[in-house]
C-alpha positions in Angstrom: 33.6 7.2 -0.4 31.7 3.9 -0.5 33.5 2.9 -3.7 36.8 3.5 -2.0 35.9 1.3 0.9 35.0 -1.5 -1.5 38.3 -1.2 -3.3 40.3 -1.2 -0.1 38.4 -4.0 1.6 41.4 -6.3 1.5 43.8 -3.9 3.1 45.0 -4.3 6.6 43.4 -2.1 9.3 46.7 -0.2 9.7 46.7 0.6 6.0 43.2 1.7 6.2 44.0 4.1 9.0 46.9 5.5 7.0 44.4 6.2 4.1 42.1 8.2 6.4 39.5 5.5 7.0 37.8 5.0 10.3 38.8 1.6 11.7 36.8 0.5 14.7 38.2 -1.2 17.7 41.6 -2.7 18.8 42.9 -6.2 18.5 44.6 -7.9 21.4 45.9 -11.4 22.1 44.2 -13.2 25.0 45.6 -16.6 25.7 45.4 -18.7 22.5 42.8 -16.4 20.9 42.4 -12.8 19.8 39.8 -10.3 20.9 38.5 -7.2 19.2 37.4 -4.5 21.6 34.8 -2.2 19.9 33.3 0.9 21.4 29.6 0.3 21.9 28.5 3.7 23.3 27.6 5.0 26.7 25.0 3.8 29.2 24.2 5.6 32.4 27.1 8.0 31.7 29.7 5.2 31.5 31.6 4.1 28.4 30.6 0.6 27.2 32.8 -1.7 25.1 31.9 -4.9 23.4 34.5 -7.8 23.2 34.5 -10.1 20.2 36.7 -13.3 20.3 38.4 -14.9 17.3 40.6 -17.9 16.9 43.2 -16.1 14.8 44.6 -12.6 14.3 43.6 -12.9 10.6 39.9 -13.5 11.5 39.9 -10.5 13.8 41.4 -8.3 11.1 38.9 -9.5 8.5 36.0 -8.6 10.8 37.6 -5.3 11.6 37.9 -4.6 7.8 34.3 -5.5 7.4 33.2 -3.0 10.0 35.3 -0.4 8.2 33.7 -1.1 4.9 30.2 -1.2 6.2 27.7 1.2 4.6 26.9 2.5 8.1 30.5 2.8 9.2 30.0 6.6 9.8 27.2 5.9 12.2 26.5 7.6 15.6 29.2 5.9 17.6 26.9 4.0 20.1 26.6 0.8 18.2 28.9 -2.0 17.0 29.5 -0.2 13.7 29.8 3.2 15.1 31.9 6.4 14.7 30.8 9.3 17.0 31.2 11.8 14.1 28.2 10.7 12.0 25.6 13.4 11.4 21.9 13.1 11.1 21.8 14.4 7.5 24.2 11.9 5.9 22.6 9.1 7.9 19.1 9.9 6.6 20.5 10.1 3.0 22.0 6.6 3.3 18.9 5.3 5.1 16.6 6.5 2.4 18.7 4.8 -0.3 18.2 1.5 1.4 14.5 2.1 1.8 13.9 2.8 -1.9 13.0 -0.7 -2.9 10.5 -0.9 -0.1 8.7 2.4 -0.7 6.1 3.3 -3.3 7.5 5.8 -5.8 5.3 8.6 -4.5 6.2 7.9 -0.9 9.9 7.9 -1.8 9.6 11.3 -3.4 8.0 12.7 -0.3 10.6 11.1 2.0 13.3 12.6 -0.3 11.8 16.1 0.1 11.7 15.7 3.9 15.3 14.4 4.2 16.4 17.4 2.0 14.8 19.8 4.4 16.3 18.2 7.4 19.8 18.3 5.9 19.4 22.1 5.3 18.4 22.6 8.9 20.9 22.9 11.7 19.6 19.6 13.1 21.1 17.8 10.1 24.6 18.7 11.3 24.1 17.2 14.8 25.4 13.6 15.4 22.3 11.6 15.7 23.6 9.8 18.8 23.4 13.2 20.5 19.8 13.9 19.5 17.3 14.4 22.3 13.5 14.8 22.3 14.0 18.5 23.1 16.2 19.1 20.0 13.6 17.4 17.8 10.7 19.4 19.3 12.7 22.6 18.6 13.0 21.5 15.0 9.2 20.9 14.8 8.6 24.4 16.2 11.0 26.0 13.6 9.0 24.3 10.8 5.7 25.5 12.2 7.1 29.0 12.4 8.2 28.7 8.8 4.6 28.1 7.8 4.4 24.4 7.5 1.1 22.8 8.4 0.9 20.7 11.6 0.1 17.6 9.5 3.2 18.1 7.4 5.4 18.5 10.5 3.9 15.3 11.9 5.0 13.6 8.6 8.6 14.9 9.3 8.2 13.4 12.8 7.1 10.1 11.4 10.1 9.9 9.0 12.5 10.7 11.8 10.9 8.2 14.1 11.1 5.4 11.5 14.7 6.2 10.5 15.9 6.4 14.1 14.0 3.2 15.0 16.0 1.4 12.3 19.2 2.8 13.8 18.2 1.5 17.3 17.3 -1.9 15.8 20.8 -2.2 14.3 22.3 -1.3 17.7 23.7 2.0 16.4 21.9 4.1 19.1 20.6 3.0 22.5 17.2 4.6 22.3 15.0 6.4 19.8 14.7 10.1 20.7 11.8 10.6 18.2 9.7 8.0 20.1 9.8 10.3 23.1 9.4 13.6 21.3 6.0 15.2 21.1 4.8 16.0 17.6 2.5 19.0 16.9 -1.2 18.4 17.6 -3.5 18.4 14.6 -6.4 20.8 14.7 -9.7 19.0 14.3 -11.5 20.0 11.1 -14.8 18.9 9.7 -14.5 16.9 6.5 -15.9 18.9 3.6 -18.4 16.4 2.0 -20.6 17.3 -0.8 -24.3 16.7 -0.4 -26.2 14.5 -2.8 -27.7 17.6 -4.5 -24.2 19.1 -5.0 -22.9 15.8 -6.4 -25.8 15.5 -8.9 -25.4 19.2 -9.9 -21.7 18.6 -10.7 -22.3 15.3 -12.6 -25.0 17.0 -14.7 -22.7 19.8 -15.7 -19.8 17.4 -16.3 -21.9 15.2 -18.5 -22.6 18.2 -20.7 -19.2 19.8 -20.9 -16.3 17.6 -19.6 -14.4 14.8 -21.4 -13.6 13.4 -17.9 -17.3 12.7 -17.1 -16.8 8.9 -17.0 -14.1 9.3 -14.5 -16.1 11.6 -12.3 -19.2 9.3 -12.5 -17.3 6.2 -11.6 -15.5 7.9 -8.7 -18.6 9.5 -7.2 -20.6 6.3 -7.3 -18.0 3.8 -6.1 -16.0 5.6 -3.5 -12.8 4.3 -5.1 -9.5 6.2 -4.5 -8.1 8.3 -7.3 -5.2 6.0 -8.1 -7.6 3.0 -8.1 -10.0 4.7 -10.6 -7.2 5.9 -13.0 -5.5 2.5 -12.8 -8.6 0.3 -13.4 -8.0 -2.1 -16.3 -10.7 -3.5 -18.6 -9.7 -7.0 -17.7 -10.9 -6.4 -14.1 -14.3 -5.0 -15.3 -17.2 -7.4 -15.6 -19.8 -5.3 -17.4 -22.4 -8.1 -17.7 -22.0 -8.9 -14.0 -21.8 -5.2 -13.0 -18.6 -5.7 -11.0 -15.3 -3.8 -11.0 -12.4 -5.5 -9.2 -9.8 -3.2 -7.7 -6.5 -4.9 -8.1 -4.0 -2.0 -8.8 -3.6 1.7 -8.7 -1.8 4.1 -10.9 1.0 6.4 -9.6 2.8 9.0 -11.6 6.6 9.3 -11.3 8.6 12.5 -10.9 9.9 13.6 -14.3 7.3 11.6 -16.2 6.2 8.0 -16.6 3.9 6.0 -14.4 3.7 2.7 -12.6 0.8 0.3 -11.8 1.2 -1.1 -8.3 -0.9 -3.4 -6.2 -2.8 -1.9 -3.3 -1.0 -1.8 0.1 -3.5 -3.9 2.0 -5.6 -7.0 1.2 -8.8 -5.1 2.0 -8.0 -2.6 -0.8 -8.1 -5.5 -3.3 -11.9 -5.8 -3.6 -14.9 -6.1 -5.9 -17.3 -3.2 -6.2 -20.8 -3.7 -7.5 -21.8 -1.0 -10.0 -25.2 0.6 -10.6 -26.9 0.0 -14.0 -26.4 3.7 -14.9 -22.6 3.4 -14.5 -22.5 0.2 -16.5 -24.4 1.8 -19.4 -21.9 4.7 -19.4 -18.9 2.3 -19.4 -20.4 0.4 -22.3 -20.6 3.7 -24.2 -17.1 4.5 -23.2 -15.8 1.2 -24.5 -17.6 1.8 -27.9 -16.0 5.2 -28.2 -12.5 3.8 -27.4 -12.9 1.0 -30.0 -13.9 3.5 -32.6 -11.0 5.8 -31.7 -8.6 2.8 -31.9 -9.5 2.1 -35.5 -8.6 5.8 -36.4 -5.1 5.7 -35.1 -1.9 3.9 -36.0 -0.2 2.1 -33.2 2.8 3.9 -31.6 6.0 1.9 -32.1 7.2 2.9 -28.6 4.1 1.5 -27.0 3.8 2.3 -23.3 7.3 3.7 -23.1 6.4 6.7 -25.3 7.0 9.9 -23.3 5.5 12.3 -25.8 2.2 13.4 -24.2 1.0 14.9 -27.5 1.6 11.7 -29.5 -1.3 11.2 -31.8 -0.8 7.5 -32.3 -2.5 4.7 -30.4 -1.1 3.4 -27.1 -2.5 0.1 -25.7 -2.5 0.4 -21.9 -5.5 -1.7 -21.2 -6.9 0.9 -18.8 -10.6 1.9 -18.7 -10.1 5.7 -18.3 -7.6 7.1 -20.8 -6.9 10.0 -23.1 -8.1 9.7 -26.7 -4.7 8.3 -27.7 -5.0 5.6 -25.1 -2.5 7.1 -22.6 -3.3 7.2 -18.9 -5.0 10.4 -17.6 -2.6 12.6 -15.6 -4.2 13.8 -12.4 -3.0 17.4 -13.0 -5.0 17.7 -16.2 -8.1 16.2 -14.6 -7.8 18.5 -11.5 -7.6 21.6 -13.8 -10.9 20.5 -15.5 -12.4 19.7 -12.1 -11.5 23.1 -10.6 -13.0 25.0 -13.5 -16.3 23.1 -13.3 -16.5 23.6 -9.5 -15.8 27.3 -9.7 -18.4 27.6 -12.5 -21.1 25.9 -10.2 -19.9 27.6 -7.0 -18.9 24.2 -5.4 -15.9 23.6 -3.1 -13.1 22.2 -5.3 -10.2 21.6 -2.9 -9.7 17.8 -2.4 -13.0 17.3 -4.1 -11.9 14.0 -5.7 -11.1 12.6 -2.3 -14.2 14.2 -0.9 -16.4 12.2 -3.3 -15.1 9.1 -1.6 -16.2 10.3 1.8 -19.4 11.6 0.4 -20.2 8.3 -1.2 -19.7 6.5 2.1 -21.8 9.1 4.0 -24.7 9.0 1.6 -24.9 5.2 1.7 -24.8 5.2 5.5 -27.5 7.9 5.6 -29.7 5.7 3.4 -29.4 2.8 5.8 -26.8 0.6 4.0 -25.1 -1.9 6.4 -21.8 -0.2 7.7 -19.9 -3.5 7.1 -20.9 -3.4 3.4 -19.9 0.2 3.1 -16.5 -0.5 4.7 -15.8 -3.4 2.4 -16.9 -1.4 -0.6 -14.5 1.4 0.3 -11.5 -0.9 1.0 -11.1 0.3 4.6 -8.7 -2.0 6.5 -10.4 -1.6 9.9 -14.1 -1.6 10.6 -13.5 0.1 14.0 -11.6 3.0 12.4 -14.2 3.3 9.6 -17.0 3.6 12.2 -15.0 6.1 14.2 -14.8 8.3 11.1 -18.4 8.0 9.9 -20.3 7.5 13.2 -21.6 11.1 12.9 -23.5 10.4 9.7 -25.7 7.8 11.4 -27.8 10.0 13.6 -30.7 7.6 13.7 -28.6 4.7 15.1 -29.2 5.7 18.7 -32.9 6.1 18.2 -33.1 2.7 16.6 -31.2 1.2 19.6 -33.5 2.9 22.1 -36.6 1.7 20.1 -35.2 -1.9 20.2 -34.8 -1.7 24.0 -38.3 -0.3 24.2 -39.7 -3.2 22.2 -37.9 -5.7 24.5 -39.3 -4.1 27.6 -42.9 -4.3 26.3 -42.9 -7.9 27.6 -41.9 -6.7 31.1 -44.7 -7.3 33.7 
């Protein structure tokens, strides 16, 4: 349909109407100029029009054709480019296409799944100009009844709110119904954080039996995110200075392949000081990789090779790789991680992410400055970081009370 619009962009509005296209507005002569009256929706129950003035009839027709060929020409009918027949499902599909360049690959895949679910639901057939908070809340309730977790339904709410906010910004709807809808409440759950003893037990077993031990050791002792660990390049690792600089993260794409992207925030691009034990393990890892590199012929396809069983050498420059130099896929690592946890009787769900919280908690419990821990973990906000980890600093109130007591000793 969009291709047809582009081909017929030079036709007159009357010709477009004859071909079944929606042509917004009517052109009328007013004095020495021409006006285009365009339906602009309803406000307080009354129809609202917008009048656009042009010097010539040709200019008015050209603008009318542009509206007809606009990618949003089938919108909700309450904005300048509107047709009241546009449904929520098609609008979200078009909106997502325009967002693709702005979203990370993993985020786009998740948005795509949510848009697909909305299109299959009855809400996808409703003109989005007619959406109300009540209709959206009924949709959330249906999703909860279908077994979706409240956090997942809240993600649906966030996508709808962002998409409809863009529609309101472009004057296609008068207000955003998702901004007034109430999303499901999240049930408060305690974070499952391993103790120091559990972490040491796991690392001891992984050192003896797992090829992913260097990954586990680095993650558990730095608090880095999974994508940051798997995307760490050797060029950002100063072994002599015992510093790892987080400058990118690795994301796997649907259907195979991966991308290396910069972190979202400036705070996520950070240096992390490493312990001597971790540095020694990284030196040993580098020696093993150099030895493995001499045993394999280089792959002519390089990083574009999609054969995961390829036995040739692939130069990716990453610290943590498979023996052939390819990046480690999180699914393979999680399978190994699950087996180790079940063998030791440790909780394994979200354990990789749990190490991050465990690392921060253990540092705070040992009295490390919260600001240092926040910077080490790449948290954007100190206030949010403290709100999450305030419960692991039980001695802070006692220290404050003791400080007050010391001050009052001078009171006479």
